[in-house]
C-alpha positions as CSV (number, residue, x, y, z in Angstrom):
1,X,76.5,-42.2,-2.2
2,X,78.7,-42.2,-5.2
3,X,77.9,-39.2,-7.4
4,X,79.5,-37.9,-11.1
5,X,79.7,-34.4,-12.0
6,X,77.9,-33.7,-15.1
7,X,79.8,-32.4,-18.2
8,X,78.0,-28.9,-18.2
9,X,75.9,-27.0,-16.1
10,X,73.0,-26.9,-18.1
11,X,71.1,-30.1,-17.2
12,X,67.3,-29.8,-17.8
13,X,65.3,-33.1,-17.8
14,X,66.9,-36.0,-15.6
15,X,65.2,-39.4,-16.3
16,X,65.6,-42.1,-13.4
17,X,64.4,-45.9,-13.6
18,X,63.2,-47.7,-10.7
19,X,65.6,-50.6,-10.0
20,X,67.7,-51.9,-13.4
21,X,64.5,-52.3,-16.4
22,X,65.3,-55.3,-18.8
23,X,66.2,-53.8,-22.4
24,X,63.6,-54.1,-24.9
25,X,62.9,-56.9,-26.9
26,X,63.2,-56.3,-30.6
27,X,60.5,-57.8,-32.1
28,X,58.9,-56.1,-35.0
29,X,55.1,-55.3,-34.5
30,X,52.6,-54.7,-37.6
31,X,52.2,-51.1,-38.5
32,X,48.0,-50.2,-38.1
33,X,46.7,-48.4,-40.6
34,X,45.4,-45.9,-38.6
35,X,47.6,-42.9,-39.7
36,X,47.4,-42.3,-43.5
37,X,49.9,-40.5,-45.9
38,X,52.8,-41.6,-43.6
39,X,56.0,-40.9,-45.5
40,X,59.1,-43.1,-45.2
41,X,61.3,-41.3,-42.6
42,X,64.1,-43.3,-42.8
43,X,67.5,-42.3,-44.7
44,X,69.9,-44.3,-46.8
45,X,73.4,-45.8,-45.1
46,X,76.0,-47.9,-46.1
47,X,74.8,-51.6,-45.1
48,X,72.8,-52.8,-42.1
49,X,73.7,-52.2,-38.5
50,X,74.6,-55.0,-36.3
51,X,72.1,-55.5,-33.4
52,X,74.0,-53.8,-30.6
53,X,73.7,-50.4,-32.5
54,X,69.8,-51.1,-32.5
55,X,68.3,-47.9,-30.8
56,X,71.5,-46.0,-31.7
57,X,69.9,-43.9,-34.1
58,X,70.1,-39.9,-34.6
59,X,66.9,-37.7,-35.6
60,X,67.5,-35.2,-38.0
61,X,67.1,-31.4,-36.6
62,X,64.4,-30.0,-38.8
63,X,65.1,-26.5,-38.2
64,X,65.5,-25.5,-34.1
65,X,64.0,-28.7,-33.3
66,X,66.7,-30.1,-31.3
67,X,64.8,-29.9,-28.1
68,X,62.1,-32.1,-29.2
69,X,64.9,-34.6,-30.7
70,X,66.3,-34.8,-27.4
71,X,63.1,-35.2,-25.7
72,X,61.8,-38.2,-28.3
73,X,65.1,-39.6,-27.9
74,X,65.1,-40.4,-24.3
75,X,61.5,-40.9,-24.0
76,X,62.6,-44.0,-26.8
77,X,65.1,-45.5,-24.6
78,X,63.0,-46.0,-21.6
79,X,62.7,-50.0,-22.0
80,X,59.0,-50.6,-20.9
81,X,57.8,-47.9,-23.1
82,X,59.4,-49.1,-26.0
83,X,58.5,-52.6,-25.3
84,X,55.1,-51.5,-25.1
85,X,55.0,-49.9,-28.8
86,X,57.0,-52.0,-30.5
87,X,55.1,-55.4,-29.5
88,X,51.7,-53.3,-30.6
89,X,50.3,-53.7,-27.3
90,X,49.4,-49.6,-28.0
91,X,47.3,-50.9,-30.7
92,X,44.3,-52.4,-28.6
93,X,44.3,-49.4,-26.1
94,X,43.6,-46.9,-28.8
95,X,40.9,-44.7,-28.8
96,X,38.6,-44.4,-31.6
97,X,39.6,-40.4,-32.0
98,X,42.7,-39.0,-32.1
99,X,44.9,-41.9,-32.7
100,X,47.5,-39.9,-34.6
101,X,49.8,-38.9,-32.2
102,X,50.4,-42.3,-30.5
103,X,50.6,-44.0,-34.0
104,X,53.0,-41.6,-35.5
105,X,55.1,-42.1,-32.1
106,X,54.8,-45.7,-32.8
107,X,56.1,-45.4,-36.3
108,X,59.2,-43.1,-35.0
109,X,60.0,-46.1,-32.4
110,X,60.0,-48.6,-34.7
111,X,62.3,-46.5,-37.0
112,X,65.0,-45.8,-34.3
113,X,64.8,-49.7,-32.8
114,X,63.9,-51.8,-36.0
115,X,65.3,-49.6,-38.9
116,X,68.6,-50.4,-40.4
117,X,69.5,-46.6,-40.8
118,X,71.8,-43.9,-38.8
119,X,69.2,-41.2,-38.8
120,X,65.7,-40.6,-39.9
121,X,63.7,-37.7,-39.7
122,X,60.8,-37.4,-37.2
123,X,58.9,-34.9,-39.8
124,X,55.8,-37.2,-39.5
125,X,55.5,-37.1,-35.4
126,X,56.1,-33.3,-36.1
127,X,53.4,-32.5,-38.1
128,X,51.0,-34.1,-36.2
129,X,52.1,-33.0,-32.5
130,X,52.1,-29.0,-34.7
131,X,48.1,-30.1,-35.7
132,X,47.1,-29.7,-32.2
133,X,49.9,-27.3,-30.9
134,X,51.4,-25.4,-33.8
135,X,53.8,-23.6,-31.6
136,X,56.0,-26.6,-32.1
137,X,55.9,-26.7,-35.9
138,X,57.4,-23.0,-35.8
139,X,61.4,-23.1,-36.5
140,X,61.8,-21.2,-33.4
141,X,63.3,-23.5,-30.1
142,X,60.6,-24.2,-27.9
143,X,60.6,-25.3,-24.0
144,X,61.8,-28.8,-23.8
145,X,59.8,-29.4,-20.3
146,X,56.6,-27.5,-21.8
147,X,57.0,-30.4,-25.1
148,X,57.8,-33.3,-22.8
149,X,54.6,-32.7,-20.6
150,X,52.5,-32.2,-23.5
151,X,53.7,-35.5,-25.7
152,X,52.9,-37.8,-22.2
153,X,49.8,-35.8,-21.9
154,X,48.9,-36.6,-25.7
155,X,49.7,-40.3,-25.3
156,X,48.0,-40.8,-22.1
157,X,44.6,-39.0,-24.1
158,X,45.0,-41.3,-26.8
159,X,46.0,-44.5,-24.5
160,X,43.9,-44.1,-21.6
161,X,41.3,-46.6,-20.0
162,X,39.1,-46.4,-17.0
163,X,40.6,-47.9,-14.1
164,X,38.3,-49.5,-11.9
165,X,40.6,-49.3,-8.5
166,X,41.1,-45.7,-9.3
167,X,37.1,-45.2,-9.9
168,X,36.1,-47.0,-6.4
169,X,36.2,-45.1,-3.2
170,X,39.9,-43.5,-4.4
171,X,39.2,-40.4,-2.5
172,X,38.8,-41.0,1.2
173,X,37.1,-38.3,3.8
174,X,40.6,-38.3,5.4
175,X,42.2,-36.9,2.5
176,X,41.5,-34.4,-0.4
177,X,43.1,-35.9,-3.5
178,X,43.2,-33.1,-6.5
179,X,44.4,-34.3,-10.1
180,X,43.9,-38.1,-9.4
181,X,41.8,-39.2,-12.7
182,X,39.8,-42.8,-12.6
183,X,41.5,-43.5,-16.3
184,X,45.1,-45.0,-16.9
185,X,47.6,-45.8,-19.3
186,X,51.1,-47.1,-19.9
187,X,51.8,-43.3,-19.4
188,X,50.7,-43.2,-16.1
189,X,51.4,-46.5,-15.1
190,X,55.4,-45.5,-15.8
191,X,55.5,-41.8,-15.0
192,X,53.0,-41.0,-12.8
193,X,53.8,-40.7,-8.8
194,X,51.8,-38.6,-6.3
195,X,52.5,-35.9,-3.6
196,X,51.4,-35.5,-0.3
197,X,50.9,-31.8,1.2
198,X,50.3,-31.9,4.9
199,X,49.2,-28.4,5.5
200,X,48.9,-27.0,9.3
201,X,47.6,-23.3,9.9
202,X,50.0,-21.8,12.9
203,X,46.9,-20.1,14.2
204,X,44.8,-22.9,15.7
205,X,47.1,-25.7,14.4
206,X,44.3,-27.4,12.3
207,X,45.7,-29.8,10.2
208,X,44.7,-30.5,6.6
209,X,46.0,-33.0,3.7
210,X,45.9,-33.2,-0.1
211,X,47.5,-35.3,-2.8
212,X,48.4,-34.1,-6.0
213,X,49.4,-36.4,-9.2
214,X,53.1,-35.6,-11.3
215,X,54.7,-36.6,-14.2
216,X,57.5,-34.5,-13.5
217,X,59.2,-33.1,-10.3
218,X,60.4,-29.6,-11.0
219,X,63.4,-29.0,-8.1
220,X,64.8,-26.0,-6.9
221,X,68.6,-25.2,-7.3
222,X,69.8,-24.1,-3.6
223,X,73.3,-23.1,-4.5
224,X,74.9,-20.9,-7.0
225,X,78.3,-22.6,-7.3
226,X,77.8,-26.4,-6.9
227,X,75.1,-28.7,-5.2
228,X,74.1,-32.2,-5.9
229,X,70.6,-34.0,-6.6
230,X,69.9,-34.8,-3.2
231,X,70.5,-31.2,-1.9
232,X,67.7,-29.9,-4.7
233,X,65.3,-33.0,-3.5
234,X,66.0,-31.9,0.2
235,X,65.3,-28.9,-0.5
236,X,62.1,-29.3,-2.6
237,X,60.5,-31.7,0.2
238,X,61.8,-29.4,2.9
239,X,59.0,-27.6,5.3
240,X,57.8,-24.1,3.7
241,X,56.1,-21.6,5.8
242,X,53.8,-19.4,4.1
243,X,53.2,-15.8,5.5
244,X,51.8,-12.3,4.1
245,X,50.6,-12.8,0.4
246,X,50.9,-16.4,0.7
247,X,49.0,-17.1,3.5
248,X,46.2,-20.2,2.9
249,X,42.4,-19.7,4.0
250,X,42.1,-21.9,7.1
251,X,38.7,-23.8,7.2
252,X,38.7,-23.6,10.9
253,X,39.8,-19.8,11.7
254,X,37.5,-18.6,8.5
255,X,40.6,-16.1,7.3
256,X,43.8,-16.4,6.1
257,X,46.5,-17.6,8.5
258,X,50.6,-18.3,8.4
259,X,50.7,-21.6,7.7
260,X,53.2,-24.5,7.4
261,X,53.1,-26.9,4.1
262,X,55.3,-30.4,4.5
263,X,55.7,-32.3,1.0
264,X,56.2,-36.0,0.9
265,X,56.3,-38.6,-2.0
266,X,53.2,-40.5,-1.4
267,X,53.6,-42.6,-4.7
268,X,57.1,-42.8,-6.2
269,X,56.7,-43.2,-10.3
270,X,58.8,-45.8,-11.9
271,X,60.5,-43.7,-14.1
272,X,60.8,-40.3,-12.3
273,X,61.4,-37.4,-14.2
274,X,63.3,-34.6,-12.3
275,X,63.6,-30.9,-14.1
276,X,66.0,-28.9,-12.6
277,X,64.9,-25.0,-12.8
278,X,67.7,-23.2,-14.4
279,X,66.1,-19.8,-14.0
280,X,65.8,-18.0,-11.0
281,X,63.4,-15.2,-11.0
282,X,63.4,-11.9,-9.1
283,X,60.4,-9.6,-10.1
284,X,61.0,-8.6,-13.9
285,X,65.0,-9.7,-13.7
286,X,65.6,-13.4,-15.0
287,X,68.6,-14.9,-14.8
288,X,70.2,-18.5,-15.6
289,X,71.8,-20.3,-12.6
290,X,75.0,-21.8,-14.1
291,X,75.4,-24.3,-11.0
292,X,77.0,-27.3,-11.3
293,X,74.8,-30.4,-10.6
294,X,76.1,-33.6,-9.2
295,X,73.7,-36.6,-9.5
296,X,74.6,-40.2,-9.2
297,X,74.3,-43.0,-12.0
298,X,72.6,-45.3,-9.7
299,X,71.1,-46.0,-6.3
300,X,69.5,-42.4,-6.3
301,X,67.5,-42.9,-2.9
302,X,63.8,-41.3,-2.4
303,X,63.3,-43.0,0.6
304,X,63.8,-40.0,2.8
305,X,60.9,-38.5,1.4
306,X,58.2,-41.2,1.1
307,X,55.3,-41.3,2.9
308,X,55.7,-44.0,5.6
309,X,52.8,-46.0,4.7
310,X,53.7,-46.5,1.1
311,X,56.8,-47.7,-0.8
312,X,59.4,-48.4,0.8
313,X,63.6,-47.5,-0.1
314,X,62.7,-46.9,-3.9
315,X,65.8,-46.5,-5.4
316,X,66.4,-45.5,-9.3
317,X,69.4,-45.7,-11.8
318,X,69.9,-42.8,-14.1
319,X,68.9,-43.6,-17.7
320,X,68.3,-40.3,-19.6
321,X,69.2,-36.6,-19.4
322,X,68.3,-33.4,-21.7
323,X,70.8,-30.8,-21.6
324,X,72.0,-27.6,-23.5
325,X,75.3,-28.1,-24.9
326,X,77.7,-25.4,-22.2
327,X,79.5,-23.9,-24.9
328,X,76.4,-23.3,-27.2
329,X,75.3,-19.7,-27.3
330,X,72.0,-20.5,-29.0
331,X,70.5,-23.2,-26.6
332,X,71.6,-26.5,-28.5
333,X,69.7,-29.2,-26.8
334,X,71.1,-32.7,-26.7
335,X,70.0,-35.8,-25.2
336,X,72.2,-38.6,-23.3
337,X,71.0,-42.2,-22.6
338,X,71.9,-45.5,-21.7
339,X,71.7,-48.5,-24.5
340,X,71.7,-52.3,-24.1
341,X,71.1,-52.0,-20.3
342,X,74.8,-50.4,-19.8
343,X,76.3,-49.1,-22.5
344,X,75.9,-44.9,-22.5
345,X,74.9,-43.4,-26.1
346,X,74.6,-40.2,-27.1
347,X,72.0,-38.6,-29.5
348,X,72.9,-35.3,-30.4
349,X,73.0,-33.0,-33.4
350,X,77.0,-32.3,-33.0
351,X,79.7,-34.2,-30.5
352,X,79.4,-33.5,-26.8
353,X,82.5,-31.9,-25.1
């Protein structure tokens, strides 16, 4: 597998798309009247931009909002998500309540892809998000992964609908499924995967299974010098032996026992988001790992970790990365993503070394 070293050891979230997703169509959609008092977030520039630069629009930093801008740039580069919002499909899925976040996100998406400006302000979206989560309106650096998960969750809540397939017999007698909702949305369709845990009591050998859905996989970093993304995946999916304070209650033994837990991928999402756990906590001591992670631009193979009965040979291509600047002592975050299918594009507050 060909791999490429990152230019800085501070990658936070890595977005991979299953196969090669087509670039979004650039057909404007009617702007809905669900959001009142929407301000024009566009800024003037010299002349109209050619079509090849559509989607390459910067976001203004509102004061320590680079974490927010980096995540939004990545989400606004995911082709099927762009298509969904620019085509207006989201309008029919809107719930009667709490439509502001999805509508503000659609406005921002339109500004980035259909506007004629080099830079726009995410002020409206930031204000709507802050109304529900005040921490994101403060002019202090926040956690990018936390913001990403929050935005995906809020968009799902606004756009969800009942999935009859999920609601009918989704929980079998042989497996215990947790976190699997009968409701679906464009968010679950694109980003939701499912993990399967095989839990074996080392005393009586009784085995149980548990399923859990995810939108982001947080991967451990197994080395302090250099490693590959595949090394991180292997570390995540390797069998764990839980002892001492980590023992699990065995239903057969009636007491807590040493337990073996094997994790596999029961459902591979169309877009897989990988979070690298850069901080190592040992008691009250916390340190940041500066390990260089080598990751492929294409053909990321997750098939070794997939449950045999499900999708085979899921291979992914890199589409976006959220990272912090290597030379930055203030935690400046940037994003790198693909545009127009193959051209690599950077949306950041300053040039990347």
